[in-house]
N, C-alpha and C positions, 0 to 999 in steps of 0.2 A: 500518349502515353509514356513515351520515351523521355519527354521533358519531364513528367512528373516524377518518374524515378530518379532521375539524376538531380533533381532540385534539392537544395540544401535544406528548405524549409521541411520536406518529407523526413529527410534522415535525422535533423534535429528533433522533430515530433517523434519519431520511432526510438531515437536515443533517449528521449526523455522518458518513454514509457518502459523502457529497459532498466534506466536508473532508478524508476519509481520501484519497479518490481523487485530489484535487489535490495533497495533500502526498506522496502515493507516488511522483507523476509530476514534480514540481517538485523534490523534494529528494532525487531520486537521485544517488549519487556518479557521478563521471565513469568510473569503471572499469566501471560496470555496463553501459555501452554495447559493450564489447568483445564478440567472440564466442567462442563455446564451443570453438572449434578452436585457442585460444591455451593455452600451458601455464600451470599455477597453481602458484605456489610451495607446497612442502610445509611447514606449519608445527609440526608434531607427528610424532614418531617413528613409522614404521610397524613393526608386530611381525610 
């Protein structure tokens, strides 16, 4: 168990999740904060 905790693979894996989480919240477009009750423009024809 100690070898797993001290391995660089585990820390890179955890660091990737941390960077992904920061990027997910920091780089969201402004439109993402709108509510779901507002209409959305249709971009493709509906069959």
